[in-house]
C-alpha beads as a LAMMPS data file, in Angstrom:
LAMMPS data file: protein, C-alpha beads

302 atoms
301 bonds

1 atom types
1 bond types

-500.0 500.0 xlo xhi
-500.0 500.0 ylo yhi
-500.0 500.0 zlo zhi

Masses

1 110.0

Atoms # bond

1 1 1 9.610 -19.308 -22.137
2 1 1 8.675 -16.523 -20.713
3 1 1 11.118 -14.964 -18.542
4 1 1 10.836 -14.870 -14.529
5 1 1 11.070 -12.669 -11.785
6 1 1 11.159 -13.030 -7.944
7 1 1 8.738 -10.466 -6.749
8 1 1 8.683 -9.360 -3.112
9 1 1 6.888 -7.193 -1.061
10 1 1 7.616 -6.086 2.089
11 1 1 4.773 -5.189 4.831
12 1 1 5.252 -3.844 8.678
13 1 1 3.429 -7.389 9.035
14 1 1 4.012 -9.477 6.285
15 1 1 6.671 -10.412 3.832
16 1 1 4.648 -11.489 0.598
17 1 1 6.852 -13.168 -2.327
18 1 1 6.378 -14.711 -5.717
19 1 1 7.464 -15.997 -8.996
20 1 1 6.267 -14.200 -11.687
21 1 1 6.530 -13.569 -15.443
22 1 1 5.173 -10.419 -17.043
23 1 1 1.626 -11.561 -17.387
24 1 1 0.966 -13.698 -14.667
25 1 1 2.081 -15.008 -10.908
26 1 1 3.096 -18.449 -11.165
27 1 1 2.961 -19.084 -7.236
28 1 1 2.983 -17.108 -3.917
29 1 1 3.323 -16.996 -0.626
30 1 1 4.435 -15.000 2.518
31 1 1 5.842 -14.975 5.858
32 1 1 6.581 -12.902 9.171
33 1 1 8.309 -9.588 8.446
34 1 1 11.942 -10.003 10.129
35 1 1 11.582 -7.259 12.936
36 1 1 14.544 -7.701 15.016
37 1 1 17.938 -6.481 12.344
38 1 1 19.031 -5.732 8.885
39 1 1 20.727 -8.668 8.866
40 1 1 17.766 -10.913 9.595
41 1 1 15.884 -9.170 7.139
42 1 1 18.285 -9.597 4.558
43 1 1 19.018 -13.227 5.543
44 1 1 15.461 -13.989 4.840
45 1 1 15.841 -12.165 1.504
46 1 1 18.208 -14.367 0.383
47 1 1 16.169 -17.896 1.971
48 1 1 13.917 -16.868 -0.438
49 1 1 15.930 -16.170 -3.369
50 1 1 17.252 -19.800 -2.604
51 1 1 14.194 -21.267 -3.525
52 1 1 13.735 -19.640 -7.169
53 1 1 17.284 -19.096 -7.827
54 1 1 17.221 -21.716 -10.817
55 1 1 14.578 -20.118 -12.459
56 1 1 15.523 -16.352 -11.989
57 1 1 18.451 -13.824 -11.560
58 1 1 16.468 -10.825 -10.631
59 1 1 14.784 -9.946 -7.614
60 1 1 11.818 -6.943 -8.298
61 1 1 10.637 -5.448 -4.473
62 1 1 8.278 -3.152 -2.753
63 1 1 9.132 -1.488 0.258
64 1 1 8.072 1.046 2.639
65 1 1 9.730 4.185 3.422
66 1 1 11.522 7.149 1.175
67 1 1 13.498 4.917 -1.339
68 1 1 15.644 6.144 -4.790
69 1 1 13.886 4.454 -7.364
70 1 1 16.891 4.399 -9.517
71 1 1 19.429 3.029 -6.934
72 1 1 17.680 1.461 -4.275
73 1 1 18.989 3.460 -1.518
74 1 1 16.583 3.578 1.246
75 1 1 16.446 7.163 3.227
76 1 1 13.700 5.817 5.271
77 1 1 12.081 2.428 5.641
78 1 1 8.699 2.572 7.420
79 1 1 8.117 0.985 10.436
80 1 1 11.134 -1.071 9.624
81 1 1 13.526 1.303 11.290
82 1 1 16.554 -0.833 10.956
83 1 1 16.716 -0.323 7.151
84 1 1 17.090 3.429 7.202
85 1 1 20.311 5.350 5.248
86 1 1 20.946 1.456 3.341
87 1 1 21.476 0.950 -0.303
88 1 1 19.222 -2.171 0.259
89 1 1 19.505 -2.882 -3.838
90 1 1 23.819 -3.359 -3.087
91 1 1 23.279 -5.160 -0.054
92 1 1 20.700 -7.462 -1.576
93 1 1 23.133 -7.950 -4.685
94 1 1 25.890 -8.629 -2.487
95 1 1 24.132 -11.382 -0.337
96 1 1 22.689 -13.126 -3.363
97 1 1 25.311 -12.674 -5.956
98 1 1 22.923 -11.304 -8.268
99 1 1 23.210 -8.129 -10.453
100 1 1 19.249 -7.772 -11.228
101 1 1 17.666 -6.061 -8.015
102 1 1 15.256 -3.116 -8.227
103 1 1 12.971 -1.388 -5.725
104 1 1 10.654 1.187 -5.261
105 1 1 8.586 2.459 -2.690
106 1 1 5.337 0.395 -1.682
107 1 1 2.667 3.145 -2.214
108 1 1 4.298 4.496 -5.862
109 1 1 4.318 -0.112 -6.643
110 1 1 0.861 0.073 -6.053
111 1 1 0.277 2.849 -8.542
112 1 1 2.217 1.465 -11.470
113 1 1 0.432 -1.897 -10.909
114 1 1 -2.474 -0.140 -11.580
115 1 1 -1.352 2.144 -13.995
116 1 1 -0.033 -0.558 -16.127
117 1 1 -2.942 -3.218 -16.189
118 1 1 -5.413 -2.171 -13.391
119 1 1 -8.134 0.263 -12.519
120 1 1 -6.093 3.453 -13.075
121 1 1 -4.830 2.584 -17.012
122 1 1 -6.995 5.416 -18.614
123 1 1 -7.445 7.235 -15.715
124 1 1 -5.676 10.761 -16.401
125 1 1 -5.349 11.908 -12.466
126 1 1 -5.894 9.278 -9.957
127 1 1 -4.427 8.339 -6.660
128 1 1 -3.766 5.259 -5.088
129 1 1 -4.287 4.543 -1.580
130 1 1 -3.154 1.383 0.206
131 1 1 -3.953 0.650 3.598
132 1 1 -1.963 -2.105 6.193
133 1 1 0.340 -1.328 8.538
134 1 1 0.308 2.690 7.413
135 1 1 -1.213 4.216 4.192
136 1 1 0.763 3.501 1.354
137 1 1 -0.008 6.117 -1.537
138 1 1 0.343 6.835 -5.343
139 1 1 -0.356 9.641 -7.416
140 1 1 -0.957 9.665 -10.853
141 1 1 -1.142 13.008 -12.865
142 1 1 -1.013 13.296 -16.583
143 1 1 -0.835 9.746 -17.122
144 1 1 2.295 9.532 -15.144
145 1 1 3.204 8.227 -11.437
146 1 1 4.321 11.262 -9.562
147 1 1 7.442 10.820 -7.089
148 1 1 8.288 14.295 -5.899
149 1 1 10.965 16.214 -5.756
150 1 1 12.988 14.022 -2.934
151 1 1 10.678 10.662 -3.699
152 1 1 8.917 11.517 -1.047
153 1 1 5.010 12.057 -3.019
154 1 1 2.210 9.973 -1.641
155 1 1 3.304 9.546 2.315
156 1 1 -0.452 9.563 3.353
157 1 1 0.530 8.132 6.348
158 1 1 2.043 11.830 7.241
159 1 1 -0.545 13.406 6.931
160 1 1 -2.134 15.196 9.926
161 1 1 -6.013 14.442 10.840
162 1 1 -6.489 16.911 13.374
163 1 1 -4.313 20.401 13.244
164 1 1 -5.259 21.047 16.842
165 1 1 -3.167 18.070 18.303
166 1 1 0.258 18.414 16.921
167 1 1 1.860 16.813 14.493
168 1 1 3.132 13.583 15.426
169 1 1 0.011 12.811 17.406
170 1 1 -2.173 13.610 14.595
171 1 1 -0.944 11.612 11.924
172 1 1 -3.786 10.195 9.850
173 1 1 -1.961 6.603 9.615
174 1 1 -2.703 6.346 13.258
175 1 1 -6.350 6.821 12.854
176 1 1 -7.087 4.654 9.554
177 1 1 -5.112 1.800 8.835
178 1 1 -5.627 -2.354 9.196
179 1 1 -4.692 -2.616 12.736
180 1 1 -6.150 0.397 14.269
181 1 1 -9.573 -1.134 12.946
182 1 1 -8.954 -4.235 14.838
183 1 1 -7.986 -2.508 17.280
184 1 1 -10.985 -0.128 17.671
185 1 1 -13.167 -3.484 17.106
186 1 1 -11.495 -5.324 19.983
187 1 1 -11.942 -2.178 22.620
188 1 1 -16.016 -1.611 21.468
189 1 1 -16.562 -5.441 21.580
190 1 1 -14.399 -5.809 24.897
191 1 1 -12.049 -8.488 24.114
192 1 1 -8.410 -8.982 23.217
193 1 1 -6.636 -7.077 19.805
194 1 1 -4.065 -10.018 20.052
195 1 1 -6.207 -12.724 18.945
196 1 1 -7.972 -10.737 16.478
197 1 1 -6.845 -9.761 12.457
198 1 1 -8.777 -7.889 9.612
199 1 1 -10.218 -11.409 8.126
200 1 1 -11.883 -12.031 11.312
201 1 1 -13.098 -8.556 11.763
202 1 1 -14.228 -9.159 8.126
203 1 1 -15.983 -12.392 9.066
204 1 1 -18.140 -11.125 11.633
205 1 1 -18.913 -8.232 10.012
206 1 1 -20.443 -10.264 6.854
207 1 1 -22.002 -12.131 9.126
208 1 1 -24.060 -9.040 10.497
209 1 1 -21.994 -8.281 14.052
210 1 1 -23.279 -4.528 14.721
211 1 1 -20.481 -3.682 16.782
212 1 1 -18.101 -4.355 13.474
213 1 1 -20.659 -2.193 11.666
214 1 1 -20.369 0.744 13.813
215 1 1 -16.783 0.287 13.836
216 1 1 -16.471 0.327 10.240
217 1 1 -18.445 3.115 10.100
218 1 1 -16.371 5.583 11.911
219 1 1 -13.120 4.140 10.136
220 1 1 -14.635 5.255 6.574
221 1 1 -16.069 8.291 7.969
222 1 1 -12.344 9.426 8.747
223 1 1 -10.916 7.240 5.461
224 1 1 -13.082 9.673 2.870
225 1 1 -12.215 13.031 5.518
226 1 1 -8.853 12.034 4.267
227 1 1 -9.699 11.382 0.675
228 1 1 -11.850 14.745 0.511
229 1 1 -8.733 16.553 1.670
230 1 1 -6.582 14.870 -0.437
231 1 1 -9.141 15.785 -3.648
232 1 1 -9.233 19.240 -2.501
233 1 1 -5.052 19.131 -3.378
234 1 1 -5.193 16.787 -6.831
235 1 1 -8.354 16.807 -8.071
236 1 1 -8.346 12.985 -9.063
237 1 1 -10.671 11.440 -11.377
238 1 1 -10.394 8.145 -8.993
239 1 1 -9.030 7.078 -5.842
240 1 1 -8.357 3.048 -5.777
241 1 1 -7.920 1.530 -2.342
242 1 1 -5.667 -1.293 -2.015
243 1 1 -4.223 -3.489 0.661
244 1 1 -5.449 -7.161 1.814
245 1 1 -9.092 -5.368 3.273
246 1 1 -9.704 -3.688 0.003
247 1 1 -10.702 -7.189 -1.222
248 1 1 -13.894 -6.688 0.930
249 1 1 -16.507 -5.428 -1.462
250 1 1 -18.464 -3.863 2.011
251 1 1 -15.481 -1.799 2.597
252 1 1 -15.945 0.347 -0.813
253 1 1 -19.673 0.060 -0.743
254 1 1 -19.321 2.242 2.663
255 1 1 -17.100 4.623 1.438
256 1 1 -18.737 5.594 -1.427
257 1 1 -21.786 5.710 0.862
258 1 1 -19.283 8.193 2.850
259 1 1 -18.823 10.091 -0.037
260 1 1 -22.590 10.228 -1.118
261 1 1 -23.423 11.740 1.911
262 1 1 -20.953 14.666 1.957
263 1 1 -22.303 15.469 -1.970
264 1 1 -25.957 14.547 -0.632
265 1 1 -26.414 17.665 1.855
266 1 1 -26.751 21.660 1.395
267 1 1 -23.004 22.194 2.030
268 1 1 -22.227 20.434 -1.012
269 1 1 -23.833 23.313 -3.076
270 1 1 -20.525 25.266 -1.667
271 1 1 -17.210 22.315 -2.368
272 1 1 -15.547 23.307 -5.293
273 1 1 -14.134 20.085 -5.798
274 1 1 -15.325 17.211 -8.106
275 1 1 -16.400 14.323 -6.789
276 1 1 -14.133 11.491 -6.905
277 1 1 -14.774 7.525 -7.717
278 1 1 -13.534 5.129 -5.321
279 1 1 -12.969 1.771 -6.884
280 1 1 -10.615 -1.291 -5.249
281 1 1 -7.555 -1.767 -6.886
282 1 1 -7.516 -4.530 -9.476
283 1 1 -4.720 -6.326 -8.104
284 1 1 -5.567 -6.050 -4.117
285 1 1 -2.774 -7.908 -2.288
286 1 1 -0.487 -8.248 -5.741
287 1 1 -0.504 -4.827 -6.733
288 1 1 2.766 -4.094 -4.897
289 1 1 4.708 -6.766 -6.679
290 1 1 3.324 -6.222 -10.222
291 1 1 4.464 -2.426 -9.766
292 1 1 7.865 -3.466 -8.936
293 1 1 8.223 -5.552 -11.697
294 1 1 6.354 -2.763 -14.126
295 1 1 9.441 -0.482 -12.307
296 1 1 12.107 -2.764 -13.049
297 1 1 11.063 -3.863 -17.058
298 1 1 10.213 0.122 -17.924
299 1 1 12.149 2.219 -15.780
300 1 1 15.230 0.429 -14.397
301 1 1 15.814 -2.591 -17.299
302 1 1 14.112 -0.081 -20.257

Bonds

1 1 1 2
2 1 2 3
3 1 3 4
4 1 4 5
5 1 5 6
6 1 6 7
7 1 7 8
8 1 8 9
9 1 9 10
10 1 10 11
11 1 11 12
12 1 12 13
13 1 13 14
14 1 14 15
15 1 15 16
16 1 16 17
17 1 17 18
18 1 18 19
19 1 19 20
20 1 20 21
21 1 21 22
22 1 22 23
23 1 23 24
24 1 24 25
25 1 25 26
26 1 26 27
27 1 27 28
28 1 28 29
29 1 29 30
30 1 30 31
31 1 31 32
32 1 32 33
33 1 33 34
34 1 34 35
35 1 35 36
36 1 36 37
37 1 37 38
38 1 38 39
39 1 39 40
40 1 40 41
41 1 41 42
42 1 42 43
43 1 43 44
44 1 44 45
45 1 45 46
46 1 46 47
47 1 47 48
48 1 48 49
49 1 49 50
50 1 50 51
51 1 51 52
52 1 52 53
53 1 53 54
54 1 54 55
55 1 55 56
56 1 56 57
57 1 57 58
58 1 58 59
59 1 59 60
60 1 60 61
61 1 61 62
62 1 62 63
63 1 63 64
64 1 64 65
65 1 65 66
66 1 66 67
67 1 67 68
68 1 68 69
69 1 69 70
70 1 70 71
71 1 71 72
72 1 72 73
73 1 73 74
74 1 74 75
75 1 75 76
76 1 76 77
77 1 77 78
78 1 78 79
79 1 79 80
80 1 80 81
81 1 81 82
82 1 82 83
83 1 83 84
84 1 84 85
85 1 85 86
86 1 86 87
87 1 87 88
88 1 88 89
89 1 89 90
90 1 90 91
91 1 91 92
92 1 92 93
93 1 93 94
94 1 94 95
95 1 95 96
96 1 96 97
97 1 97 98
98 1 98 99
99 1 99 100
100 1 100 101
101 1 101 102
102 1 102 103
103 1 103 104
104 1 104 105
105 1 105 106
106 1 106 107
107 1 107 108
108 1 108 109
109 1 109 110
110 1 110 111
111 1 111 112
112 1 112 113
113 1 113 114
114 1 114 115
115 1 115 116
116 1 116 117
117 1 117 118
118 1 118 119
119 1 119 120
120 1 120 121
121 1 121 122
122 1 122 123
123 1 123 124
124 1 124 125
125 1 125 126
126 1 126 127
127 1 127 128
128 1 128 129
129 1 129 130
130 1 130 131
131 1 131 132
132 1 132 133
133 1 133 134
134 1 134 135
135 1 135 136
136 1 136 137
137 1 137 138
138 1 138 139
139 1 139 140
140 1 140 141
141 1 141 142
142 1 142 143
143 1 143 144
144 1 144 145
145 1 145 146
146 1 146 147
147 1 147 148
148 1 148 149
149 1 149 150
150 1 150 151
151 1 151 152
152 1 152 153
153 1 153 154
154 1 154 155
155 1 155 156
156 1 156 157
157 1 157 158
158 1 158 159
159 1 159 160
160 1 160 161
161 1 161 162
162 1 162 163
163 1 163 164
164 1 164 165
165 1 165 166
166 1 166 167
167 1 167 168
168 1 168 169
169 1 169 170
170 1 170 171
171 1 171 172
172 1 172 173
173 1 173 174
174 1 174 175
175 1 175 176
176 1 176 177
177 1 177 178
178 1 178 179
179 1 179 180
180 1 180 181
181 1 181 182
182 1 182 183
183 1 183 184
184 1 184 185
185 1 185 186
186 1 186 187
187 1 187 188
188 1 188 189
189 1 189 190
190 1 190 191
191 1 191 192
192 1 192 193
193 1 193 194
194 1 194 195
195 1 195 196
196 1 196 197
197 1 197 198
198 1 198 199
199 1 199 200
200 1 200 201
201 1 201 202
202 1 202 203
203 1 203 204
204 1 204 205
205 1 205 206
206 1 206 207
207 1 207 208
208 1 208 209
209 1 209 210
210 1 210 211
211 1 211 212
212 1 212 213
213 1 213 214
214 1 214 215
215 1 215 216
216 1 216 217
217 1 217 218
218 1 218 219
219 1 219 220
220 1 220 221
221 1 221 222
222 1 222 223
223 1 223 224
224 1 224 225
225 1 225 226
226 1 226 227
227 1 227 228
228 1 228 229
229 1 229 230
230 1 230 231
231 1 231 232
232 1 232 233
233 1 233 234
234 1 234 235
235 1 235 236
236 1 236 237
237 1 237 238
238 1 238 239
239 1 239 240
240 1 240 241
241 1 241 242
242 1 242 243
243 1 243 244
244 1 244 245
245 1 245 246
246 1 246 247
247 1 247 248
248 1 248 249
249 1 249 250
250 1 250 251
251 1 251 252
252 1 252 253
253 1 253 254
254 1 254 255
255 1 255 256
256 1 256 257
257 1 257 258
258 1 258 259
259 1 259 260
260 1 260 261
261 1 261 262
262 1 262 263
263 1 263 264
264 1 264 265
265 1 265 266
266 1 266 267
267 1 267 268
268 1 268 269
269 1 269 270
270 1 270 271
271 1 271 272
272 1 272 273
273 1 273 274
274 1 274 275
275 1 275 276
276 1 276 277
277 1 277 278
278 1 278 279
279 1 279 280
280 1 280 281
281 1 281 282
282 1 282 283
283 1 283 284
284 1 284 285
285 1 285 286
286 1 286 287
287 1 287 288
288 1 288 289
289 1 289 290
290 1 290 291
291 1 291 292
292 1 292 293
293 1 293 294
294 1 294 295
295 1 295 296
296 1 296 297
297 1 297 298
298 1 298 299
299 1 299 300
300 1 300 301
301 1 301 302
């Protein structure tokens, strides 16, 4: 019988979890991510583990922030904040009474998943951009995940999107995350953004909503501008888009259309950068948990 693992993907909005084997996801669900305190977060993890403790004694986790993948220490924790400067792996071990806990950054987990079994499997140099509450990133160079000197390579949210506005006012995440997409649509449509989400936006878009088409066009212009900035540095073969909205074919089509427009004009004659391929991640919303499992099996447990 195949060994089972509890995969957890910590997002700014949702906390996804799944009972997994190395080859498949057996069942999965999600709940809102606790926002108030570290204690509330750890208690929620413990409650999830309680459901599966008779089937596994291993937790593999994907989380935002700068994380020491060897120890599970979280220097930062993205939008969570309360988990900064904590050894999350040790805290979960103690609370759940288990020894096998592995934690890696969300973008890097997505990169590992796609490198392991997905759309970067046979790619020498590639990039993952996970669109969610922010922009998670994973960089594959020479067929291996690149973590950087301090575990922070791929923090694309922190790239400047407008040098004239000063650093903290110009972060790429502020113009290119799922919530920004929804809020931009709500403002253009004269609706309350609190009553909308990405699923509603794409339902309307796919039904022919012209306002949604205009908003997506602007969103993709900004995304491709960021992709080209990364391409100028990394010279990658392929960019894989992850996150829930990557399941929408129209998003990938529009991104490639914007890229085609750049390389169709006269300016392309003077761009000394190879045109990359843009695809969706194979595993979409499951990529982070699959990559977290790879990290445990082949980098922690070995």
